[in-house]
C-alpha positions as CSV (number, residue, x, y, z in Angstrom):
1,M,81.5,16.7,-79.3
2,F,82.2,19.2,-76.5
3,F,82.6,18.7,-72.8
4,F,82.8,20.8,-69.7
5,I,85.4,19.1,-67.6
6,S,88.3,19.2,-65.2
7,L,90.9,21.8,-64.5
8,S,94.0,22.2,-62.5
9,L,94.2,25.8,-61.3
10,S,96.9,27.8,-59.6
11,A,97.0,31.1,-57.8
12,D,98.5,32.9,-60.8
13,A,96.1,31.5,-63.3
14,Q,94.4,34.9,-63.8
15,T,97.4,36.2,-65.7
16,T,99.5,33.3,-66.8
17,G,97.1,30.5,-67.8
18,F,96.4,27.2,-66.2
19,G,97.2,23.5,-66.9
20,Y,94.7,21.1,-68.4
21,Q,94.9,17.3,-68.5
22,A,92.6,14.6,-69.7
23,V,92.8,11.0,-70.7
24,I,91.8,10.6,-74.4
25,R,89.8,7.6,-75.5
26,N,88.2,6.3,-78.7
27,N,84.5,5.7,-79.1
28,T,84.6,2.3,-77.5
29,G,86.3,3.6,-74.4
30,E,89.8,2.4,-75.2
31,I,92.7,4.8,-74.2
32,L,94.6,6.3,-77.0
33,P,98.4,6.4,-76.2
34,N,100.9,8.3,-78.3
35,R,98.3,10.0,-80.4
36,E,98.3,13.5,-82.0
37,I,95.5,15.5,-80.6
38,K,93.9,18.8,-81.6
39,A,91.6,20.6,-79.2
40,T,89.7,23.9,-79.0
41,F,89.2,25.6,-75.6
42,K,86.7,28.3,-74.9
43,I,86.1,30.1,-71.6
44,H,82.5,31.2,-71.0
45,K,81.4,34.0,-68.7
46,E,78.6,33.5,-66.1
47,K,77.1,30.3,-67.5
48,A,78.2,27.3,-69.6
49,R,76.6,28.7,-72.7
50,G,77.4,32.3,-71.8
51,E,79.6,34.9,-73.5
52,V,82.9,33.5,-74.8
53,V,85.6,35.7,-73.3
54,Y,88.6,33.8,-74.7
55,S,89.2,30.9,-77.1
56,E,92.3,29.1,-78.5
57,E,93.4,26.0,-80.3
58,A,96.1,23.7,-79.0
59,G,97.8,20.6,-80.3
60,G,99.8,17.9,-78.7
61,R,100.5,14.3,-78.3
62,T,99.1,11.9,-75.6
63,N,101.7,10.1,-73.5
64,E,102.0,6.3,-73.1
65,N,99.0,6.4,-70.8
66,G,96.8,8.4,-73.1
67,L,97.2,11.6,-71.1
68,F,96.9,14.8,-73.0
69,T,98.5,17.9,-71.3
70,V,98.3,21.5,-72.4
71,E,98.8,24.9,-70.8
72,I,95.7,27.0,-71.6
73,G,96.5,30.7,-72.3
74,K,99.7,30.0,-74.3
75,N,98.5,28.5,-77.5
76,T,97.0,29.7,-80.9
77,Q,94.6,32.4,-80.0
78,I,91.2,32.4,-81.8
79,S,89.3,35.2,-79.9
80,E,90.0,38.9,-80.3
81,N,90.8,39.2,-76.6
82,D,93.9,37.6,-75.3
83,F,94.1,35.5,-72.1
84,S,95.6,38.3,-70.0
85,S,92.7,40.6,-70.7
86,I,90.1,38.4,-69.0
87,D,88.6,40.3,-66.1
88,W,88.1,37.4,-63.6
89,G,86.3,39.7,-61.1
90,A,83.6,40.6,-63.6
91,S,81.6,37.4,-62.9
92,D,81.0,34.9,-60.1
93,A,81.7,32.0,-62.4
94,Y,83.5,31.1,-65.6
95,F,83.3,27.8,-67.5
96,L,85.8,26.0,-69.7
97,E,84.5,24.2,-72.8
98,V,86.7,21.6,-74.4
99,R,86.3,20.2,-77.9
100,V,88.5,17.4,-79.2
101,D,88.8,17.2,-83.0
102,E,90.9,14.1,-83.4
103,G,88.5,11.8,-85.3
104,S,86.8,9.4,-83.0
105,A,88.8,10.5,-80.0
106,Y,86.9,11.9,-77.0
107,I,87.3,12.8,-73.4
108,P,85.0,10.6,-71.3
109,S,82.6,12.6,-69.2
110,S,81.7,10.2,-66.5
111,T,79.4,12.7,-65.1
112,Q,77.4,15.7,-66.3
113,Q,77.5,17.1,-62.8
114,L,80.3,19.7,-62.4
115,L,81.8,21.0,-59.2
116,S,83.3,24.4,-58.9
117,V,86.7,25.3,-57.6
118,P,88.0,28.6,-56.2
119,M,89.9,30.5,-58.8
120,A,92.4,31.9,-56.3
121,Q,93.6,28.7,-54.8
122,Y,95.3,25.6,-56.2
123,A,92.9,22.8,-57.0
124,D,93.2,19.5,-58.8
125,V,89.8,17.9,-59.4
126,T,88.6,15.2,-61.6
127,E,85.1,16.3,-62.7
128,A,85.2,20.1,-62.4
129,V,84.6,23.1,-64.2
130,C,83.0,26.1,-62.7
131,L,85.6,28.7,-62.1
132,T,84.9,31.3,-59.4
133,S,86.4,34.6,-58.7
134,G,88.1,33.5,-55.5
135,E,85.2,33.6,-53.0
136,G,85.4,29.9,-52.6
137,K,81.8,29.3,-53.7
138,K,80.8,25.8,-54.9
139,W,78.1,25.2,-57.4
140,L,76.3,22.1,-58.6
141,I,76.1,22.2,-62.3
142,S,73.5,20.0,-64.0
143,V,72.3,19.4,-67.6
144,S,68.6,19.2,-68.2
145,D,66.8,17.0,-70.7
146,N,66.8,19.8,-73.3
147,G,70.5,20.4,-72.9
148,E,70.2,23.6,-70.7
149,I,72.9,23.8,-68.1
150,G,72.0,25.3,-64.8
151,T,73.9,26.2,-61.6
152,E,72.9,25.8,-57.9
153,P,75.1,26.8,-55.0
154,V,75.8,23.9,-52.6
155,D,78.0,23.1,-49.6
156,D,79.5,19.7,-50.1
157,I,77.1,17.8,-52.3
158,R,78.5,15.2,-54.7
159,K,76.6,13.1,-57.1
160,S,77.5,10.0,-59.0
161,G,76.8,11.3,-62.5
162,N,75.8,9.0,-65.3
163,P,77.5,6.8,-66.4
164,I,78.9,6.0,-63.0
165,F,82.2,4.9,-64.5
166,P,83.9,5.3,-67.9
167,G,83.8,2.7,-70.6
168,W,81.2,0.7,-72.4
169,Y,79.6,-1.8,-70.0
170,A,76.2,-3.5,-70.0
171,D,74.1,-5.9,-67.9
172,P,75.1,-4.5,-64.6
173,H,74.5,-6.6,-61.5
174,A,74.8,-4.6,-58.2
175,V,75.2,-6.0,-54.8
176,I,76.3,-4.8,-51.3
177,Y,79.0,-6.7,-49.4
178,G,79.6,-5.2,-46.0
179,D,80.3,-1.5,-46.3
180,T,80.9,-1.6,-50.1
181,Y,78.9,-1.4,-53.2
182,W,79.9,-3.8,-56.1
183,V,78.9,-3.7,-59.7
184,Y,79.7,-6.6,-62.1
185,S,79.1,-5.9,-65.8
186,T,79.4,-7.4,-69.2
187,I,82.0,-5.7,-71.4
188,S,79.9,-4.2,-74.2
189,D,81.9,-4.9,-77.3
190,F,82.3,-7.5,-80.0
191,Q,81.9,-11.1,-78.8
192,E,85.6,-11.9,-79.2
193,K,86.4,-9.1,-76.7
194,Q,83.8,-10.3,-74.1
195,G,85.9,-13.0,-72.6
196,V,86.2,-11.4,-69.2
197,F,84.2,-9.6,-66.6
198,D,85.3,-6.4,-65.0
199,C,83.8,-5.2,-61.7
200,F,83.7,-1.9,-59.8
201,S,83.6,-1.1,-56.1
202,S,82.6,2.0,-54.2
203,H,82.0,3.1,-50.6
204,D,79.7,6.0,-51.6
205,L,78.2,5.5,-55.1
206,V,80.3,8.4,-56.4
207,N,83.9,7.2,-56.5
208,W,84.4,3.8,-58.2
209,T,87.5,1.6,-58.3
210,K,87.9,-0.8,-61.3
211,H,88.9,-4.4,-60.8
212,S,89.8,-5.9,-64.2
213,S,89.3,-9.4,-65.4
214,V,87.7,-10.9,-62.3
215,L,86.5,-13.9,-64.3
216,N,88.1,-15.0,-67.6
217,I,86.5,-17.5,-69.9
218,K,89.9,-19.1,-70.3
219,D,89.4,-20.4,-66.7
220,V,86.1,-22.0,-67.8
221,A,87.0,-25.3,-69.5
222,W,83.7,-25.8,-71.2
223,G,83.4,-22.1,-72.3
224,N,84.4,-20.9,-75.8
225,V,84.4,-17.2,-76.6
226,F,82.4,-14.9,-74.4
227,I,80.6,-14.4,-71.1
228,W,77.6,-12.2,-70.4
229,A,75.2,-11.0,-67.6
230,P,77.0,-11.7,-64.3
231,S,74.9,-12.4,-61.2
232,A,76.7,-12.1,-57.8
233,I,75.9,-13.5,-54.4
234,E,77.7,-14.4,-51.2
235,N,77.3,-17.7,-49.4
236,N,79.1,-19.1,-46.4
237,G,82.0,-16.7,-46.7
238,K,82.5,-17.4,-50.4
239,Y,81.6,-15.2,-53.3
240,Y,79.9,-16.5,-56.4
241,L,79.4,-15.2,-59.9
242,F,76.8,-16.9,-62.1
243,F,77.3,-16.2,-65.8
244,S,76.0,-16.9,-69.3
245,A,78.6,-18.4,-71.6
246,D,78.5,-18.3,-75.4
247,D,74.8,-17.3,-75.5
248,K,73.7,-20.9,-74.7
249,R,74.8,-22.1,-71.2
250,I,74.8,-20.9,-67.6
251,G,77.7,-21.5,-65.3
252,V,78.8,-20.6,-61.8
253,S,82.2,-19.5,-60.5
254,V,83.6,-18.9,-57.0
255,A,86.2,-16.7,-55.3
256,D,87.5,-15.9,-51.8
257,R,87.1,-12.1,-52.3
258,P,84.4,-10.0,-54.1
259,E,87.1,-8.8,-56.6
260,G,88.1,-12.4,-57.5
261,P,89.8,-14.0,-59.2
262,Y,86.8,-16.3,-59.8
263,K,87.2,-19.9,-60.9
264,D,84.7,-22.3,-62.4
265,L,83.0,-24.1,-59.6
266,I,81.7,-27.4,-61.1
267,G,83.7,-27.8,-64.4
268,K,80.5,-28.0,-66.5
269,P,77.4,-25.9,-67.2
270,L,74.8,-25.6,-64.5
271,I,72.1,-25.4,-67.3
272,S,72.7,-26.0,-71.0
273,E,69.3,-27.1,-72.4
274,T,66.3,-25.1,-73.6
275,I,63.5,-26.0,-71.2
276,N,59.9,-24.6,-71.5
277,G,61.2,-22.6,-74.5
278,T,63.5,-20.8,-72.1
279,H,67.0,-20.0,-73.5
280,P,69.7,-20.5,-70.8
281,I,71.0,-17.0,-70.4
282,D,70.5,-13.9,-68.2
283,Q,70.4,-15.7,-64.8
284,F,69.6,-14.1,-61.4
285,V,70.2,-15.8,-58.1
286,M,68.5,-14.9,-54.8
287,K,68.2,-16.2,-51.3
288,D,64.6,-16.4,-50.0
289,D,63.6,-15.8,-46.4
290,D,63.5,-19.6,-45.7
291,G,67.2,-19.8,-46.5
292,N,66.8,-21.6,-49.9
293,F,68.5,-20.3,-53.0
294,Y,66.6,-19.9,-56.3
295,M,67.8,-19.0,-59.8
296,Y,65.6,-17.2,-62.3
297,Y,66.8,-17.2,-65.9
298,G,65.9,-17.0,-69.6
299,G,65.9,-15.2,-72.9
300,W,63.8,-15.5,-76.1
301,G,60.7,-14.4,-74.3
302,H,60.6,-17.1,-71.7
303,C,61.6,-17.3,-68.0
304,N,62.2,-20.2,-65.7
305,V,63.0,-20.6,-62.0
306,V,64.9,-23.4,-60.4
307,K,65.9,-24.3,-56.9
308,L,69.6,-24.5,-56.2
309,K,71.6,-26.8,-54.0
310,D,73.0,-25.0,-51.0
311,D,76.5,-25.3,-52.4
312,F,75.4,-24.2,-55.9
313,T,76.7,-27.4,-57.5
314,G,73.4,-28.3,-59.1
315,I,69.6,-27.9,-59.0
316,I,67.1,-29.8,-56.9
317,P,63.4,-30.5,-57.4
318,F,60.6,-28.3,-56.0
319,P,58.3,-30.1,-53.5
320,D,56.1,-31.3,-56.4
321,G,59.1,-33.0,-58.1
322,E,59.5,-30.5,-60.9
323,L,63.0,-29.1,-61.7
324,Y,62.0,-26.2,-63.9
325,K,59.0,-24.0,-63.5
326,E,58.1,-21.4,-66.1
327,V,57.2,-18.1,-64.6
328,T,57.2,-15.9,-67.7
329,P,55.3,-12.6,-67.1
330,D,53.4,-10.8,-69.8
331,G,55.8,-8.9,-72.2
332,Y,59.0,-10.6,-71.0
333,T,62.1,-10.6,-73.2
334,E,65.1,-11.2,-71.0
335,G,67.2,-9.8,-68.0
336,V,65.2,-11.0,-65.1
337,F,65.6,-9.6,-61.6
338,V,63.6,-10.4,-58.4
339,I,63.2,-8.7,-55.0
340,K,61.0,-9.4,-52.1
341,R,59.1,-6.6,-50.2
342,N,56.1,-6.6,-47.9
343,G,56.0,-10.4,-48.2
344,E,55.5,-10.2,-52.0
345,Y,57.8,-11.1,-54.8
346,I,58.4,-8.4,-57.4
347,I,59.8,-9.8,-60.7
348,M,61.4,-7.3,-63.1
349,W,62.6,-7.8,-66.6
350,S,63.7,-6.2,-69.8
351,A,61.2,-5.9,-72.6
352,G,61.5,-4.9,-76.3
353,N,64.5,-4.8,-78.6
354,W,67.9,-4.1,-76.9
355,M,68.9,-2.0,-79.9
356,D,66.2,0.7,-79.8
357,E,63.7,2.8,-77.7
358,S,61.4,-0.2,-77.1
359,Y,63.9,-1.7,-74.7
360,S,62.6,-1.0,-71.2
361,V,62.2,-2.4,-67.7
362,S,58.8,-3.7,-66.6
363,Y,57.6,-5.4,-63.4
364,A,55.0,-7.7,-62.0
365,T,54.1,-9.0,-58.5
366,G,53.1,-12.3,-57.0
367,K,52.6,-14.1,-53.7
368,S,54.8,-17.1,-54.4
369,I,58.4,-17.4,-55.7
370,T,57.0,-19.4,-58.6
371,G,54.2,-16.9,-59.4
372,P,51.8,-16.4,-60.9
373,F,52.8,-12.8,-61.5
374,E,50.5,-10.0,-62.4
375,K,52.0,-7.3,-64.5
376,K,51.9,-3.8,-63.0
377,G,53.7,-1.5,-65.4
378,V,56.9,0.0,-66.7
379,I,59.7,1.2,-64.4
380,L,62.2,2.6,-66.9
381,H,62.4,3.4,-70.6
382,G,64.5,5.3,-73.0
383,D,63.8,8.7,-74.6
384,K,64.9,10.9,-77.6
385,V,67.0,13.2,-75.4
386,I,69.4,11.2,-73.3
387,A,69.5,7.5,-74.3
388,N,67.7,4.4,-75.6
389,G,68.3,0.7,-75.2
390,T,67.5,1.2,-71.5
391,G,67.4,-2.0,-69.5
392,H,69.0,-5.1,-68.2
393,H,69.0,-3.7,-64.7
394,A,69.7,-4.6,-61.1
395,V,68.3,-3.2,-57.8
396,I,69.8,-2.8,-54.4
397,N,68.2,-2.0,-51.0
398,I,70.2,-0.1,-48.4
399,P,70.1,-2.4,-45.3
400,G,67.8,-1.2,-42.6
401,T,65.9,1.2,-44.9
402,D,63.3,1.2,-47.6
403,D,65.7,3.1,-49.9
404,W,66.3,1.5,-53.3
405,Y,68.6,2.1,-56.3
406,I,68.3,0.8,-59.8
407,F,71.4,0.2,-61.9
408,Y,70.9,-0.2,-65.7
409,H,72.6,0.2,-69.0
410,R,71.7,2.6,-71.7
411,R,72.9,3.7,-75.1
412,P,73.6,7.5,-75.4
413,I,71.4,9.1,-78.0
414,T,74.6,10.3,-79.8
415,E,75.7,6.7,-80.4
416,T,74.8,4.5,-83.3
417,L,76.7,1.3,-82.4
418,G,74.7,-1.3,-80.6
419,N,77.5,-2.0,-78.1
420,S,77.9,1.6,-77.1
421,R,76.2,1.0,-73.7
422,E,77.1,2.6,-70.4
423,T,76.2,1.7,-66.8
424,C,74.0,4.2,-64.9
425,I,72.2,4.6,-61.6
426,E,68.9,6.2,-60.4
427,V,66.9,6.3,-57.2
428,M,63.9,3.9,-57.4
429,K,60.9,4.7,-55.2
430,F,57.7,2.9,-54.3
431,I,54.4,4.8,-54.2
432,S,54.0,4.1,-50.5
433,P,55.5,2.0,-47.7
434,N,52.6,-0.4,-47.8
435,T,52.3,-0.9,-51.6
436,N,54.6,-2.7,-54.0
437,L,53.7,-0.3,-56.8
438,I,56.9,1.3,-58.2
439,R,57.1,4.9,-59.4
440,P,58.4,5.3,-62.9
441,V,62.1,6.1,-62.9
442,K,63.3,9.1,-64.9
443,M,66.7,8.8,-66.6
444,T,69.2,11.5,-65.6
445,R,72.7,12.6,-66.3
446,E,73.3,13.6,-62.7
447,G,72.8,10.2,-61.1
448,V,72.4,9.9,-57.4
449,E,73.8,11.7,-54.3
450,R,76.7,10.3,-52.3
451,R,75.5,7.5,-50.0
452,I,77.9,5.9,-47.5
453,L,76.9,2.6,-46.0
454,K,76.8,2.4,-42.2
């Protein structure tokens, strides 16, 4: 697999070469320290798939942090032309292609958007690789669905790229706390490695900071092996994470800060029985306009809603005395998420098989928090070019606006392992301000533009 990725360039790079560094990982996203690496480097003229003006092979060993370092221009030459013969003034742009040949090792490309750097000045960037001839131009490089790479001059545009952060993560729940975006995700791996939640924070949707092990199943006395599908909410100055444990129980944890550490709130499951055929997993918690909290949940093709106590220590009856109300929309599988807009409830869910192209996000609308809900259509689905297994999403609304974003996981089309899932983001739009019909969302590799909360 090849990548167009970051460079460190110095003023004398035209004649002496330039340094290259990257963290090497395996196909599950784990860093590979102290590993022998072989890589091929090619420099393309004018465009990413343009004429190759120089190529070489280089070998080396990653350090204790998995960092691979090499000086391009001083290794085993493959091309007829040597590095010093490159005429950097012959084109406005040059591109570096990197291919890692060490088995399952790879360089994670957390974005397919690439940002150019001036050739004649020192730069140290994390996602770059358009080289310019010193005029200081910046280019937005994007990859289309058919793999074509194009360039567009820009001033200072940055996009998130997809996935938005490296590593295999699924079931993202996104929330805004103050001036910060937060994403809580399931670690997408074998069950014995799913005993913790990681979360990520950002002020602009582009740069993300990882917070490791914010909840550990070891701190859940009634839990056994793994936790899935976090749902986050703030209440009275405390931060809560609802979670599914061991594929059969729902719990709730609490922390003083969004990044945790979270501790089990009530010392027992909130729900542990199958009611109305609804398997107790994939919970979502929301606060309605009347100040009451509700939790939707369910797998196995059924969905319930319950009313929560204000302190989240249990559930309480609806006005008619019922504790559990089934609200299953047509075609429901799992992964429920609910928003309210224009006085109407919009219930969204994942349909199909999480392992293939049938996995998708659908939605329905209703006038009551308990439905009934009328199915309206599909929001998001996989394809044969970018990814499949597209679903288990979350949605955020920028406060004071009608701007919406959808976070979701997907399995790159190049991957065959079920757990090779990555967390992505797209813009979600409604057909008009007065209707709750949602425009279909198209998957991208570019992601969304930088958005700072005000």
